[in-house]
C-alpha positions as a LaTeX table, in Angstrom:
\begin{tabular}{lrrr}
\hline
Residue & $x$ (\AA) & $y$ (\AA) & $z$ (\AA) \\
\hline
Met1 & $-3.65$ & 83.97 & 49.87 \\
Tyr2 & $-5.40$ & 80.65 & 50.30 \\
Ile3 & $-6.65$ & 79.51 & 46.89 \\
Ala4 & $-9.34$ & 76.88 & 46.68 \\
Ile5 & $-8.40$ & 74.90 & 43.61 \\
Lys6 & $-10.85$ & 72.35 & 42.31 \\
Val7 & $-8.56$ & 70.30 & 40.13 \\
Asn8 & $-11.23$ & 68.46 & 38.16 \\
Glu9 & $-13.08$ & 71.64 & 37.22 \\
Ser10 & $-10.06$ & 73.36 & 35.69 \\
Ser11 & $-9.26$ & 73.46 & 31.99 \\
Glu12 & $-7.70$ & 70.27 & 30.73 \\
Gly13 & $-4.97$ & 69.62 & 28.21 \\
Leu14 & $-1.23$ & 69.95 & 28.72 \\
Ile15 & $-1.27$ & 73.74 & 29.13 \\
Gly16 & $-4.27$ & 73.67 & 31.46 \\
Asp17 & $-2.75$ & 70.85 & 33.48 \\
Met18 & 0.58 & 72.68 & 33.76 \\
His19 & $-1.31$ & 75.76 & 34.94 \\
Val20 & $-3.19$ & 73.80 & 37.63 \\
Leu21 & $-0.04$ & 72.06 & 38.87 \\
Ser22 & 1.79 & 75.39 & 39.00 \\
Met23 & $-1.03$ & 76.87 & 41.08 \\
Leu24 & $-0.90$ & 73.90 & 43.45 \\
Glu25 & 2.87 & 74.34 & 43.75 \\
Gly26 & 2.36 & 78.02 & 44.59 \\
Glu27 & $-0.23$ & 77.11 & 47.20 \\
Leu28 & 2.15 & 74.61 & 48.80 \\
Met29 & 4.99 & 77.15 & 48.77 \\
Tyr30 & 2.68 & 79.66 & 50.46 \\
Leu31 & 1.75 & 77.14 & 53.15 \\
Lys32 & 5.41 & 76.26 & 53.69 \\
Ala33 & 6.30 & 79.95 & 54.06 \\
Arg34 & 3.52 & 80.47 & 56.62 \\
Gln35 & 4.73 & 77.41 & 58.50 \\
Asn36 & 8.32 & 78.74 & 58.51 \\
Leu37 & 7.06 & 82.09 & 59.85 \\
Asn38 & 5.00 & 80.29 & 62.51 \\
Leu39 & 1.70 & 81.66 & 61.15 \\
Pro40 & $-0.47$ & 78.52 & 61.33 \\
Glu41 & $-3.94$ & 80.01 & 60.96 \\
Leu42 & $-5.37$ & 81.17 & 57.67 \\
Gln43 & $-8.62$ & 83.05 & 57.22 \\
Lys44 & $-11.33$ & 81.40 & 55.22 \\
Phe45 & $-14.79$ & 82.89 & 55.44 \\
Lys46 & $-13.95$ & 84.51 & 58.80 \\
His47 & $-13.23$ & 81.13 & 60.44 \\
Pro48 & $-9.83$ & 79.85 & 61.51 \\
Tyr49 & $-8.41$ & 77.55 & 58.90 \\
Thr50 & $-5.10$ & 75.85 & 59.58 \\
Ile51 & $-2.19$ & 74.98 & 57.33 \\
Asp52 & $-3.05$ & 71.31 & 57.87 \\
Asp53 & $-6.62$ & 71.93 & 56.64 \\
Ala54 & $-5.32$ & 73.58 & 53.48 \\
Leu55 & $-2.64$ & 70.94 & 52.96 \\
Glu56 & $-5.17$ & 68.14 & 53.29 \\
Gly57 & $-7.35$ & 69.84 & 50.69 \\
Val58 & $-4.49$ & 70.18 & 48.19 \\
Ala59 & $-3.42$ & 66.55 & 48.70 \\
Ser60 & $-6.99$ & 65.27 & 48.45 \\
Asn61 & $-7.81$ & 67.20 & 45.27 \\
Leu62 & $-4.55$ & 66.15 & 43.62 \\
Ala63 & $-5.01$ & 62.48 & 44.54 \\
Tyr64 & $-8.63$ & 62.56 & 43.34 \\
Ala65 & $-7.59$ & 63.98 & 39.98 \\
Thr66 & $-4.66$ & 61.60 & 39.47 \\
Thr67 & $-6.85$ & 58.61 & 40.39 \\
Tyr68 & $-9.16$ & 59.72 & 37.58 \\
Gly69 & $-6.17$ & 59.76 & 35.22 \\
Arg70 & $-5.53$ & 63.48 & 35.12 \\
Phe71 & $-1.85$ & 64.51 & 34.87 \\
Ser72 & $-1.00$ & 61.05 & 33.51 \\
Ser73 & 1.35 & 62.42 & 30.86 \\
Ser74 & 5.01 & 61.67 & 31.55 \\
Thr75 & 5.50 & 65.43 & 31.19 \\
Phe76 & 4.18 & 65.82 & 34.74 \\
Thr77 & 6.11 & 63.03 & 36.49 \\
Asp78 & 8.77 & 65.29 & 37.97 \\
Met79 & 6.31 & 68.02 & 38.88 \\
Leu80 & 4.00 & 65.56 & 40.68 \\
Ala81 & 6.99 & 64.15 & 42.57 \\
Gly82 & 8.00 & 67.70 & 43.53 \\
Leu83 & 4.51 & 68.48 & 44.81 \\
Thr84 & 4.53 & 65.31 & 46.90 \\
Thr85 & 7.95 & 66.15 & 48.33 \\
Leu86 & 6.89 & 69.70 & 49.18 \\
Gly87 & 3.61 & 68.51 & 50.72 \\
Lys88 & 5.44 & 65.98 & 52.88 \\
Glu89 & 7.94 & 68.63 & 53.97 \\
Ile90 & 5.04 & 70.64 & 55.37 \\
Cys91 & 3.46 & 67.67 & 57.19 \\
Pro92 & 3.90 & 64.08 & 55.97 \\
Trp93 & 0.97 & 62.71 & 57.99 \\
Thr94 & $-1.48$ & 65.31 & 56.75 \\
Trp95 & $-0.27$ & 64.90 & 53.15 \\
Asp96 & $-0.64$ & 61.11 & 53.33 \\
Tyr97 & $-4.07$ & 61.38 & 54.95 \\
Gly98 & $-5.32$ & 63.84 & 52.32 \\
Thr99 & $-3.93$ & 61.65 & 49.56 \\
Asp100 & $-5.69$ & 58.58 & 50.98 \\
Val101 & $-8.98$ & 60.46 & 51.27 \\
Gly102 & $-8.77$ & 61.77 & 47.70 \\
Arg103 & $-7.94$ & 58.35 & 46.25 \\
Arg104 & $-10.68$ & 56.64 & 48.24 \\
Asp105 & $-13.28$ & 59.21 & 47.20 \\
Ala106 & $-12.29$ & 58.90 & 43.53 \\
Gln107 & $-12.34$ & 55.09 & 43.66 \\
Glu108 & $-15.78$ & 55.14 & 45.27 \\
His109 & $-17.03$ & 57.57 & 42.64 \\
Leu110 & $-15.58$ & 55.44 & 39.84 \\
Ala111 & $-17.18$ & 52.32 & 41.31 \\
Glu112 & $-20.55$ & 54.10 & 41.48 \\
Arg113 & $-20.23$ & 55.12 & 37.84 \\
Asp114 & $-19.45$ & 51.51 & 36.89 \\
Cys115 & $-22.53$ & 50.33 & 38.79 \\
Asp116 & $-24.72$ & 53.01 & 37.21 \\
Ser117 & $-23.52$ & 52.19 & 33.71 \\
Ser118 & $-23.94$ & 48.45 & 34.22 \\
Glu119 & $-27.50$ & 48.99 & 35.42 \\
Thr120 & $-28.40$ & 50.91 & 32.30 \\
Val121 & $-27.01$ & 48.12 & 30.13 \\
Ile122 & $-29.16$ & 45.49 & 31.84 \\
\hline
\end{tabular}
């Protein structure tokens, strides 16, 4: 059931954001269930894909989106905290690593956009 969710490409707005966060929660619950059943490998394009790989992807995509300001409404505070808790229950190191990667990538992308826009002004 692995779902590749590209957070930034999904519909925006409160309803769209709630939908995306709910899908991410479902993905994390699925990974947690597989971990509890000791089924660590997932299939993705006929190659082994581990729970840690999937967890890192979820954490990275979520961190990237929140760094860009998505899910900034106070409506999502508890849900974001719940996703973080669930992700860390699965594997705190992988969750933290994925979060760091997502934030770093978003910050680099934002810095590039600032440089590009400042060059066009000059």
